[in-house]
C-alpha positions as a Markdown table, in Angstrom:
| # | Residue | x | y | z |
|---|---|---|---|---|
| 1 | Met | -16.9 | -7.6 | -15.4 |
| 2 | Glu | -15.6 | -5.0 | -17.9 |
| 3 | Tyr | -12.1 | -4.6 | -19.2 |
| 4 | Ser | -10.4 | -1.4 | -20.4 |
| 5 | Ser | -6.8 | -1.4 | -21.5 |
| 6 | Asn | -4.3 | 0.9 | -23.4 |
| 7 | Cys | -2.4 | -2.2 | -24.6 |
| 8 | Pro | -5.0 | -4.4 | -26.3 |
| 9 | Glu | -2.3 | -6.0 | -28.5 |
| 10 | Met | -0.6 | -7.6 | -25.6 |
| 11 | Thr | -1.5 | -11.2 | -24.5 |
| 12 | Gly | -2.1 | -12.2 | -20.9 |
| 13 | Arg | 1.2 | -14.2 | -21.2 |
| 14 | Glu | 3.1 | -11.1 | -22.1 |
| 15 | Ile | 1.8 | -9.1 | -19.2 |
| 16 | Leu | 2.2 | -12.0 | -16.8 |
| 17 | Glu | 5.8 | -12.4 | -17.8 |
| 18 | Leu | 6.4 | -8.7 | -17.1 |
| 19 | Phe | 5.2 | -9.2 | -13.6 |
| 20 | Ile | 7.1 | -12.5 | -13.0 |
| 21 | Glu | 10.5 | -11.3 | -14.4 |
| 22 | Ser | 10.4 | -8.0 | -12.6 |
| 23 | Gly | 13.3 | -7.8 | -10.1 |
| 24 | Leu | 14.3 | -11.4 | -10.6 |
| 25 | His | 17.9 | -12.0 | -9.5 |
| 26 | Ala | 20.3 | -14.5 | -10.9 |
| 27 | Val | 19.8 | -17.8 | -9.0 |
| 28 | Gly | 21.7 | -21.1 | -9.8 |
| 29 | Gly | 22.7 | -19.9 | -13.2 |
| 30 | Asn | 19.4 | -18.6 | -14.2 |
| 31 | Lys | 19.1 | -15.0 | -15.1 |
| 32 | Val | 16.9 | -12.7 | -17.0 |
| 33 | Gln | 17.2 | -9.3 | -18.8 |
| 34 | Trp | 14.7 | -7.1 | -16.9 |
| 35 | Lys | 12.4 | -5.2 | -19.3 |
| 36 | Asp | 11.8 | -1.4 | -18.7 |
| 37 | Thr | 8.1 | -1.6 | -19.5 |
| 38 | Ala | 5.8 | -1.0 | -16.5 |
| 39 | Val | 2.3 | -2.4 | -16.3 |
| 40 | Cys | -0.6 | -2.0 | -13.9 |
| 41 | Val | -3.8 | -4.0 | -13.4 |
| 42 | Gly | -6.4 | -2.1 | -11.4 |
| 43 | Ile | -9.5 | -4.0 | -10.1 |
| 44 | Val | -12.2 | -1.3 | -9.2 |
| 45 | Ser | -15.4 | -2.3 | -7.6 |
| 46 | Leu | -18.3 | 0.1 | -8.5 |
| 47 | Glu | -21.8 | 0.8 | -6.9 |
| 48 | Gly | -24.4 | -1.9 | -7.7 |
| 49 | Gly | -21.8 | -4.6 | -7.8 |
| 50 | Ala | -20.2 | -3.9 | -11.1 |
| 51 | Lys | -16.5 | -4.4 | -11.6 |
| 52 | Thr | -13.9 | -2.8 | -14.0 |
| 53 | Val | -10.5 | -4.2 | -14.6 |
| 54 | Leu | -8.0 | -1.7 | -16.0 |
| 55 | Ile | -4.8 | -3.0 | -17.7 |
| 56 | Asn | -2.4 | -0.2 | -18.5 |
| 57 | Arg | 1.2 | -0.2 | -19.8 |
| 58 | Ser | 3.8 | 2.6 | -19.5 |
| 59 | Ser | 5.2 | 4.7 | -22.4 |
| 60 | Thr | 7.9 | 7.2 | -22.9 |
| 61 | Arg | 5.4 | 9.9 | -22.0 |
| 62 | His | 3.0 | 8.2 | -19.6 |
| 63 | His | 3.3 | 5.9 | -16.5 |
| 64 | Ala | 1.2 | 2.9 | -16.1 |
| 65 | Glu | -0.7 | 4.4 | -13.2 |
| 66 | Asp | -1.9 | 7.4 | -15.3 |
| 67 | Gly | -4.9 | 5.6 | -16.8 |
| 68 | Leu | -6.0 | 4.2 | -13.4 |
| 69 | Ile | -5.9 | 7.7 | -11.8 |
| 70 | Gly | -7.9 | 9.1 | -14.7 |
| 71 | Phe | -10.5 | 6.5 | -14.3 |
| 72 | Phe | -10.6 | 7.1 | -10.6 |
| 73 | Glu | -11.1 | 10.9 | -11.2 |
| 74 | Glu | -14.0 | 10.2 | -13.6 |
| 75 | Asn | -15.8 | 7.8 | -11.4 |
| 76 | Gln | -15.1 | 9.2 | -7.9 |
| 77 | Lys | -18.5 | 8.9 | -6.4 |
| 78 | Arg | -19.2 | 5.3 | -7.9 |
| 79 | Ile | -16.1 | 3.6 | -6.6 |
| 80 | Asn | -16.4 | 1.2 | -3.5 |
| 81 | Ser | -12.9 | -0.3 | -3.6 |
| 82 | Val | -9.7 | -0.4 | -5.4 |
| 83 | Lys | -6.8 | -3.0 | -5.7 |
| 84 | Ile | -3.9 | -2.3 | -7.9 |
| 85 | Leu | -1.6 | -5.0 | -8.9 |
| 86 | Ser | 1.6 | -3.4 | -10.2 |
| 87 | Lys | 4.8 | -4.5 | -11.7 |
| 88 | Tyr | 6.7 | -1.7 | -9.9 |
| 89 | Ser | 6.0 | 0.2 | -6.7 |
| 90 | Pro | 4.8 | 3.7 | -7.7 |
| 91 | Cys | 7.4 | 6.4 | -8.5 |
| 92 | Ser | 8.2 | 9.7 | -6.8 |
| 93 | Asn | 9.7 | 11.1 | -10.1 |
| 94 | Pro | 9.4 | 14.8 | -10.6 |
| 95 | Gly | 6.6 | 15.5 | -13.2 |
| 96 | Phe | 4.9 | 12.2 | -12.5 |
| 97 | Asp | 4.9 | 11.6 | -8.7 |
| 98 | Cys | 2.6 | 8.6 | -8.9 |
| 99 | Cys | 3.0 | 8.0 | -5.1 |
| 100 | Gly | 1.7 | 11.5 | -4.4 |
| 101 | Arg | -1.1 | 11.4 | -6.9 |
| 102 | Leu | -2.4 | 8.1 | -5.6 |
| 103 | Arg | -2.3 | 9.4 | -2.0 |
| 104 | Glu | -4.3 | 12.4 | -3.1 |
| 105 | Met | -6.7 | 10.3 | -5.1 |
| 106 | Lys | -7.5 | 8.1 | -2.2 |
| 107 | Lys | -8.3 | 11.3 | -0.2 |
| 108 | Lys | -10.7 | 12.5 | -3.0 |
| 109 | Leu | -12.4 | 9.1 | -3.2 |
| 110 | Ile | -13.1 | 9.0 | 0.6 |
| 111 | Lys | -14.3 | 12.6 | 0.5 |
| 112 | Gly | -16.5 | 11.9 | -2.5 |
| 113 | Asn | -18.0 | 8.8 | -1.0 |
| 114 | Gly | -18.2 | 10.1 | 2.5 |
| 115 | Lys | -16.8 | 6.8 | 3.9 |
| 116 | Glu | -13.6 | 4.8 | 4.3 |
| 117 | Met | -12.8 | 2.4 | 1.5 |
| 118 | Ser | -10.4 | -0.4 | 0.7 |
| 119 | Phe | -7.5 | 0.8 | -1.4 |
| 120 | Glu | -4.8 | -1.8 | -1.9 |
| 121 | Leu | -1.5 | -1.7 | -3.7 |
| 122 | Val | 0.5 | -4.8 | -4.4 |
| 123 | Phe | 3.8 | -4.8 | -6.4 |
| 124 | Ser | 6.2 | -7.3 | -7.6 |
| 125 | Ala | 9.4 | -5.1 | -7.6 |
| 126 | Leu | 10.5 | -2.0 | -5.9 |
| 127 | Tyr | 11.1 | 1.1 | -8.2 |
| 128 | Lys | 14.3 | 3.1 | -7.5 |
| 129 | Ile | 14.6 | 1.8 | -4.1 |
| 130 | Ile | 17.9 | 0.0 | -3.0 |
| 131 | Arg | 17.0 | -3.4 | -1.4 |
| 132 | Pro | 19.1 | -4.7 | 1.5 |
| 133 | Ser | 19.6 | -8.1 | -0.3 |
| 134 | Cys | 20.9 | -6.3 | -3.3 |
| 135 | Leu | 23.5 | -4.6 | -1.2 |
| 136 | Gln | 24.5 | -8.0 | 0.2 |
| 137 | Arg | 24.8 | -9.4 | -3.2 |
| 138 | Gly | 26.9 | -6.5 | -4.5 |
| 139 | Cys | 24.1 | -5.6 | -7.2 |
| 140 | Phe | 24.5 | -1.8 | -6.2 |
| 141 | Lys | 27.6 | -0.3 | -7.6 |
| 142 | Gly | 26.8 | 3.3 | -6.7 |
| 143 | Ser | 27.1 | 6.4 | -9.1 |
| 144 | Ala | 30.0 | 8.1 | -10.6 |
| 145 | Ser | 27.9 | 11.2 | -11.2 |
| 146 | Gly | 26.7 | 13.7 | -8.7 |
| 147 | His | 23.4 | 11.9 | -8.3 |
| 148 | Asn | 23.0 | 10.1 | -4.9 |
| 149 | Pro | 21.0 | 6.9 | -5.4 |
| 150 | Ser | 21.0 | 6.3 | -1.5 |
| 151 | Glu | 19.2 | 9.5 | -0.8 |
| 152 | Glu | 16.8 | 8.9 | -3.7 |
| 153 | Ser | 16.1 | 5.4 | -2.3 |
| 154 | Arg | 15.4 | 6.7 | 1.2 |
| 155 | Glu | 13.0 | 9.3 | -0.1 |
| 156 | Asn | 11.2 | 6.8 | -2.3 |
| 157 | Ile | 10.7 | 4.3 | 0.5 |
| 158 | Glu | 9.3 | 7.1 | 2.8 |
| 159 | Asn | 6.9 | 8.2 | 0.1 |
| 160 | Leu | 5.9 | 4.6 | -0.6 |
| 161 | Val | 5.3 | 3.7 | 3.1 |
| 162 | Ser | 3.4 | 7.1 | 3.7 |
| 163 | Leu | 1.0 | 6.4 | 0.8 |
| 164 | Gly | -1.9 | 5.9 | 3.3 |
| 165 | Leu | -2.9 | 2.8 | 1.4 |
| 166 | Ser | -2.5 | -0.9 | 2.2 |
| 167 | Val | 0.9 | -1.4 | 0.6 |
| 168 | Arg | 2.5 | -4.9 | 0.2 |
| 169 | Thr | 4.5 | -7.2 | -2.0 |
| 170 | Phe | 2.9 | -10.0 | -4.1 |
| 171 | Gly | 1.7 | -13.1 | -2.4 |
| 172 | Thr | 0.2 | -16.5 | -3.6 |
| 173 | Gly | -3.4 | -15.0 | -3.7 |
| 174 | Asp | -2.3 | -12.0 | -5.7 |
| 175 | Trp | -0.7 | -14.2 | -8.3 |
| 176 | Ala | -3.8 | -16.4 | -8.6 |
| 177 | Glu | -6.0 | -13.3 | -8.9 |
| 178 | Leu | -3.7 | -11.8 | -11.6 |
| 179 | Ile | -3.6 | -15.0 | -13.6 |
| 180 | Glu | -7.4 | -15.3 | -13.5 |
| 181 | Leu | -8.0 | -11.8 | -14.6 |
| 182 | Leu | -5.5 | -12.1 | -17.5 |
| 183 | Ala | -7.1 | -15.4 | -18.6 |
| 184 | Leu | -10.6 | -13.9 | -18.6 |
| 185 | Trp | -9.2 | -10.9 | -20.6 |
| 186 | Asp | -7.6 | -13.2 | -23.2 |
| 187 | Ala | -10.9 | -15.1 | -23.4 |
| 188 | Ser | -13.0 | -12.1 | -24.0 |
| 189 | Arg | -10.8 | -11.1 | -26.9 |
| 190 | Gly | -11.0 | -14.6 | -28.5 |
| 191 | Met | -7.5 | -15.6 | -27.4 |
| 192 | Ser | -6.6 | -18.7 | -25.4 |
| 193 | Gly | -6.2 | -17.8 | -21.8 |
| 194 | Thr | -5.3 | -21.2 | -20.6 |
| 195 | Gly | -1.8 | -22.2 | -19.4 |
| 196 | Leu | -1.0 | -19.0 | -17.5 |
| 197 | Ala | -0.7 | -20.7 | -14.2 |
| 198 | Ser | 1.8 | -23.2 | -15.7 |
| 199 | Ile | 4.0 | -20.2 | -16.7 |
| 200 | Arg | 4.0 | -18.8 | -13.2 |
| 201 | Tyr | 4.5 | -22.1 | -11.4 |
| 202 | Gly | 6.2 | -24.1 | -14.1 |
| 203 | Asp | 9.9 | -25.2 | -14.2 |
| 204 | Lys | 11.2 | -22.0 | -15.6 |
| 205 | Tyr | 9.9 | -19.5 | -13.1 |
| 206 | Gly | 8.1 | -21.4 | -10.3 |
| 207 | Arg | 10.6 | -21.7 | -7.5 |
| 208 | Trp | 12.7 | -18.8 | -8.8 |
| 209 | Arg | 9.7 | -16.4 | -8.4 |
| 210 | Asp | 8.8 | -17.9 | -5.1 |
| 211 | Phe | 12.3 | -17.2 | -3.8 |
| 212 | Glu | 12.2 | -13.7 | -5.1 |
| 213 | Asp | 8.7 | -13.0 | -3.6 |
| 214 | Ala | 10.0 | -14.2 | -0.2 |
| 215 | Glu | 13.1 | -12.2 | -0.4 |
| 216 | Leu | 11.3 | -9.1 | -1.6 |
| 217 | Lys | 8.9 | -9.4 | 1.3 |
| 218 | Arg | 11.8 | -9.5 | 3.8 |
| 219 | Asp | 13.5 | -6.6 | 2.1 |
| 220 | Phe | 10.3 | -4.4 | 2.2 |
| 221 | Glu | 9.9 | -5.2 | 6.0 |
| 222 | Ile | 13.5 | -4.3 | 6.7 |
| 223 | Leu | 13.1 | -1.0 | 4.8 |
| 224 | Lys | 9.9 | -0.3 | 6.8 |
| 225 | Gln | 11.5 | -1.0 | 10.1 |
| 226 | Arg | 14.5 | 1.2 | 9.3 |
| 227 | Leu | 12.2 | 4.0 | 8.2 |
| 228 | Glu | 10.4 | 3.7 | 11.5 |
| 229 | Gly | 13.6 | 3.9 | 13.4 |
| 230 | Glu | 14.6 | 7.1 | 11.4 |
| 231 | Val | 11.3 | 8.7 | 12.2 |
| 232 | Arg | 11.6 | 7.9 | 15.9 |
| 233 | Val | 15.2 | 9.5 | 16.1 |
| 234 | Arg | 13.8 | 12.6 | 14.1 |
| 235 | Met | 11.0 | 12.9 | 16.6 |
| 236 | Asn | 13.4 | 12.7 | 19.5 |
| 237 | Ser | 15.6 | 15.3 | 18.0 |
| 238 | Leu | 12.6 | 17.6 | 17.6 |
| 239 | Arg | 11.7 | 17.1 | 21.3 |
| 240 | Lys | 15.3 | 17.9 | 22.3 |
| 241 | Ile | 15.2 | 21.1 | 20.2 |
| 242 | Asp | 11.9 | 22.1 | 21.6 |
| 243 | Val | 13.2 | 21.6 | 25.2 |
| 244 | Thr | 16.2 | 23.5 | 24.4 |
| 245 | Ile | 14.3 | 26.5 | 23.0 |
| 246 | Leu | 11.9 | 26.4 | 26.0 |
| 247 | Glu | 14.8 | 26.4 | 28.5 |
| 248 | Lys | 16.2 | 29.4 | 26.7 |
| 249 | Glu | 13.0 | 31.2 | 26.9 |
| 250 | Val | 12.6 | 30.4 | 30.6 |
| 251 | Cys | 16.1 | 31.9 | 31.2 |
| 252 | Lys | 15.1 | 35.1 | 29.4 |
| 253 | Ile | 11.9 | 35.4 | 31.4 |
| 254 | Lys | 14.0 | 34.9 | 34.7 |
| 255 | Glu | 16.5 | 37.5 | 33.5 |
| 256 | Ala | 13.7 | 39.9 | 32.8 |
| 257 | Leu | 12.1 | 39.3 | 36.2 |
| 258 | Ala | 15.4 | 39.7 | 38.0 |
| 259 | Gln | 15.7 | 43.2 | 36.5 |
| 260 | Trp | 12.3 | 44.2 | 38.2 |
| 261 | Lys | 13.6 | 43.2 | 41.6 |
């Protein structure tokens, strides 16, 4: 297994804590200051059984997904499967549009390989998407500017769900995989990769993160169900419009035929 990273100075612990603390809400007096830094860990299976792990951090000019997408571009015909463990769900920001680029990348990979392939995306926090539980808590205060966060949130969840990938929130198996990959990465650089599991499941974060994972999963399911409902309403509206147009055309034809009688 090979590792490639744009942040070799970071330890496995630092990266793991970015994932763990992402989106954590205050519970029982515990609270944490969320860090803006985004990070992705991509697990790419290649022809012949080789595997490459990509660990990328965001910067002011680049999103964490950029390095992964670049690797996919360079190795299109060699890739058998992709799994992305991401701190945040991918953005739809103008100039970056990680959602759109990942969607197009999957199409290229399938076309290049001539077959369907596994392409998973797992995230530990939603990016610029208003969670139902946040509204209940009163986390969301709205905006005094002309910006409409609610509309942006709706567009972002629509783009995320329509990615065409297997998209979901972190589960127990994903944390175990992330911890193992980061421990091996530390060991490959002569660092101690032990103790990472105790960070995720220890007294400080264990139950707190478990609670957040369960709530995030519920929120994501609610958001998807709402979106499906909106899509059905839109489709029904379009059908009604089509019927109305058809009825008008029939009336015109009848009027035209009446003139010939």
